[in-house]
DRENBA-537458 format. One record per residue: residue number from 1; residue in one letter; y, x, z of N, C-alpha, C in turn. Coordinates in pm, 1 decimal, decimal comma. Layout:
<atoms>
   i aa     n.yy     n.xx     n.zz    ca.yy    ca.xx    ca.zz     c.yy     c.xx     c.zz
 NUM  A        Y        X        Z        Y        X        Z        Y        X        Z
...
</atoms>
This chain:
<atoms>
   i aa     n.yy     n.xx     n.zz    ca.yy    ca.xx    ca.zz     c.yy     c.xx     c.zz
   1  X   -152,3     68,0     -7,4     20,4     49,4     15,4    111,4     44,5    -19,3
   2  X    247,0     19,4     57,7    353,9     48,3      3,6    408,5    195,4    140,5
   3  X    279,3    199,8    250,9    303,7    287,8    308,6    254,2    408,8    321,1
   4  X    162,3    442,0    137,0    123,0    536,7    154,6    189,9    610,8     -7,1
   5  X    174,6    508,3   -115,7    256,4    513,6   -255,1    386,5    482,8   -241,0
   6  X    470,4    450,7   -156,8    615,1    389,4   -195,1    629,6    249,0   -302,8
   7  X    701,8    246,4   -302,3    711,1    112,6   -426,2    798,4    182,1   -545,0
   8  X    839,1    335,6   -580,0    884,5    328,6   -709,9    767,8    346,9   -798,3
   9  X    824,6    321,0   -885,8    737,9    269,7  -1038,9    803,4    394,0  -1118,9
  10  X    701,4    421,7  -1200,3    791,1    530,1  -1322,8    735,2    462,8  -1450,9
  11  X    800,8    600,8  -1505,9    823,6    548,2  -1683,9    683,2    577,0  -1747,8
  12  X    593,2    657,4  -1659,9    488,6    776,5  -1736,6    341,6    678,1  -1744,0
  13  X    337,4    577,8  -1640,8    209,5    493,4  -1635,9    266,9    372,0  -1587,4
  14  X    228,2    249,0  -1593,9    290,3    136,5  -1545,7    200,5    125,6  -1439,1
  15  X    299,6     -1,5  -1318,1    253,7     41,7  -1186,9    282,8    111,6  -1110,4
  16  X    214,1    126,4   -980,6    279,8    212,5   -897,0    202,6    354,8   -860,3
  17  X    107,3    409,1   -975,7     49,8    545,2   -924,1    -51,8    551,4  -1062,4
  18  X   -107,5    660,4  -1044,4   -211,4    694,6  -1194,9   -334,1    673,6  -1108,7
  19  X   -472,0    635,7  -1152,6   -581,2    592,6  -1119,0   -644,9    706,8  -1187,4
  20  X   -670,4    824,6  -1112,7   -742,8    950,4  -1208,2   -845,7    876,0  -1282,6
  21  X   -990,1    863,4  -1254,3  -1078,5    827,4  -1288,5  -1093,4    685,9  -1365,1
  22  X   -955,5    589,9  -1386,4   -979,1    469,4  -1438,4   -811,9    456,2  -1467,4
  23  X   -778,4    514,5  -1544,9   -676,3    548,8  -1624,8   -614,5    394,5  -1675,5
  24  X   -706,5    310,1  -1702,8   -642,7    184,9  -1741,4   -615,8     83,3  -1650,9
  25  X   -663,4     90,7  -1518,7   -648,3     64,6  -1440,4   -474,4     52,4  -1375,7
  26  X   -429,9    -61,5  -1342,6   -268,2    -39,0  -1293,8   -296,8   -102,5  -1172,9
  27  X   -206,4    -26,4  -1078,4   -211,3    -88,4   -946,2    -60,9   -148,8   -933,2
  28  X    -68,0   -291,1   -923,1     38,5   -374,0   -994,2    110,1   -397,6   -894,0
  29  X     36,8   -419,1   -724,4    197,9   -439,5   -610,6    164,5   -453,7   -486,9
  30  X    227,3   -382,0   -392,4    195,1   -339,6   -295,8    245,1   -406,3   -165,6
  31  X    169,7   -436,6    -81,8    217,0   -490,8     60,0    242,6   -342,2    146,9
  32  X    226,4   -389,8    264,4    290,6   -260,5    341,5    115,7   -178,8    334,9
  33  X      3,4   -225,4    324,9    -99,2   -158,6    407,6   -197,6   -161,8    267,4
  34  X   -206,2   -284,8    167,7   -260,1   -324,4     89,1   -207,7   -305,6    -77,1
  35  X   -304,1   -282,5   -188,2   -237,0   -293,0   -330,3   -336,4   -383,0   -378,9
  36  X   -289,7   -420,3   -500,9   -342,7   -519,5   -557,1   -314,1   -451,5   -692,0
  37  X   -479,3   -451,1   -765,8   -437,9   -370,0   -862,4   -513,0   -454,2  -1000,3
  38  X   -443,1   -463,9  -1114,1   -544,2   -508,2  -1257,5   -634,5   -438,1  -1323,4
  39  X   -713,3   -473,3  -1315,8   -867,7   -432,8  -1378,1   -844,8   -470,6  -1535,8
  40  X   -906,2   -366,2  -1608,9   -953,4   -392,1  -1767,2  -1025,2   -479,2  -1779,6
  41  X  -1067,1   -531,7  -1861,3  -1192,5   -628,0  -1928,4  -1302,0   -518,3  -1924,4
  42  X  -1449,5   -575,2  -1812,7  -1541,3   -516,7  -1809,1  -1526,0   -432,0  -1671,3
  43  X  -1436,9   -378,8  -1619,9  -1439,2   -338,0  -1501,8  -1486,4   -421,4  -1386,3
  44  X  -1578,7   -370,1  -1294,2  -1594,5   -449,5  -1173,3  -1520,9   -381,0  -1041,0
  45  X  -1434,5   -301,4  -1063,4  -1400,4   -242,5   -937,1  -1442,0   -165,6   -825,7
  46  X  -1403,2   -140,6   -717,8  -1476,0    -83,2   -622,7  -1558,7   -102,9   -523,7
  47  X  -1631,2    -17,5   -465,8  -1702,8    -70,5   -326,9  -1665,5    -37,0   -252,6
  48  X  -1642,9    -56,9   -101,9  -1613,1     30,2     40,5  -1691,6     89,3     41,3
  49  X  -1602,7    215,2     73,5  -1639,0    375,6     94,8  -1668,8    464,8     -4,9
  50  X  -1618,6    379,9   -114,7  -1560,4    495,4   -265,7  -1420,3    546,3   -223,4
  51  X  -1443,2    705,0   -296,3  -1356,2    747,0   -305,1  -1227,6    714,0   -429,1
  52  X  -1095,0    710,7   -425,9  -1050,1    668,1   -544,0   -901,5    724,8   -541,0
  53  X   -904,2    826,6   -634,2   -781,9    944,7   -658,4   -668,0    858,8   -729,2
  54  X   -577,1    896,9   -637,1   -450,4    796,5   -757,2   -296,4    944,0   -698,3
  55  X   -248,3    913,7   -837,9   -115,5   1010,2   -833,3    -14,0    941,7   -822,5
  56  X     74,5    914,5   -690,6    166,2    847,2   -736,9    307,1    857,8   -803,3
  57  X    393,8    778,0   -816,3    462,2    733,6   -918,7    615,2    874,2   -889,9
  58  X    616,6    849,0   -759,5    699,1    961,8   -692,4    692,3   1009,0   -549,2
  59  X    647,1   1153,4   -610,8    553,2   1206,3   -475,9    640,5   1247,6   -345,4
  60  X    752,1   1236,6   -401,9    865,7   1303,0   -262,5    854,9   1170,3   -174,4
  61  X    883,5   1049,2   -226,5    866,7    937,8    -79,8    732,2    946,1    -27,0
  62  X    636,7    936,9   -112,3    523,0    932,2    -76,2    461,6   1062,5     34,6
  63  X    499,7   1174,2     10,9    520,4   1271,2     80,3    573,5   1255,8    257,2
  64  X    694,7   1207,5    214,8    795,0   1186,1    347,2    723,2   1079,4    418,0
  65  X    624,9    979,3    396,4    579,0    868,9    441,7    429,2    920,2    534,4
  66  X    427,9   1084,1    525,9    282,6   1103,9    562,1    344,8   1226,1    680,6
  67  X    248,3   1245,0    803,5    252,1   1351,7    904,3    210,1   1514,6    827,7
  68  X    110,1   1483,7    718,5     47,5   1581,5    694,1    -14,9   1579,3    553,6
  69  X    -60,7   1666,7    458,0   -106,4   1640,4    343,6   -234,7   1746,3    328,9
  70  X   -392,6   1693,0    287,9   -478,3   1714,3    279,6   -500,3   1799,0    144,6
  71  X   -517,0   1908,5    150,6   -552,2   1997,5     17,0   -649,0   1966,0    -62,1
  72  X   -714,1   1932,5   -145,0   -849,3   1959,3   -221,1   -845,6   2003,1   -350,2
  73  X   -949,8   2082,4   -345,1  -1009,8   2173,9   -463,6  -1105,2   2168,2   -548,8
  74  X  -1166,8   2070,4   -644,5  -1273,8   2067,3   -695,2  -1369,4   1951,3   -616,9
  75  X  -1267,8   1895,5   -534,9  -1359,6   1780,7   -460,4  -1416,3   1826,7   -303,6
  76  X  -1326,6   2025,8   -270,7  -1338,2   1991,6   -111,2  -1222,3   2030,9    -72,3
  77  X  -1221,6   1989,5     66,8  -1083,1   1994,5    139,3  -1075,7   2182,5    174,0
  78  X   -985,6   2208,8    122,1   -962,8   2374,0    166,9   -824,5   2396,5    250,6
  79  X   -755,7   2273,5    259,5   -630,3   2297,2    355,3   -554,5   2157,1    364,6
  80  X   -475,2   2233,3    504,6   -427,9   2125,4    547,2   -313,1   2186,8    583,8
  81  X   -130,8   2096,7    535,1      4,6   2116,2    531,3     82,7   2012,5    577,5
  82  X     81,6   2021,0    725,5    197,7   1972,8    791,6    345,0   1971,1    698,6
  83  X    409,1   1847,4    688,8    479,5   1803,0    627,3    588,5   1836,0    724,3
  84  X    681,7   1947,4    749,2    805,4   1974,6    832,4    884,9   1868,6    832,7
  85  X    955,4   1821,1    730,8   1081,0   1802,7    757,6   1061,9   1600,7    802,6
  86  X    887,2   1600,5    815,2    902,1   1409,2    874,6    981,4   1382,7    947,7
  87  X    991,3   1275,3    947,8   1082,2   1209,8   1035,3   1228,9   1293,1   1099,7
  88  X   1265,4   1316,6    999,4   1380,5   1396,3    991,4   1506,3   1352,1    961,5
  89  X   1495,7   1228,5    894,1   1586,6   1225,7    777,5   1682,1   1102,7    902,0
  90  X   1827,0   1139,5    924,2   1886,4   1011,8   1005,5   1984,4    982,6    968,5
</atoms>
């Protein structure tokens, strides 16, 4: 939802982010904790527990919403970065 992806849309891909393994899926709407996706014909969606990789449309606002970033390379967690400026906007 908007607490993770932010509400920005972008010109490069419709919706609120790019679903890496399913580029035809559109993240159409966001509430605070949930997102509504539009699936192309024939796509059945995901199951609970599936991993879905999403590239946000505007990473700056998305990073600002979190205390840390988990760095993944080739499917494995390789590092964790603290977001230093988190909560410093006044």
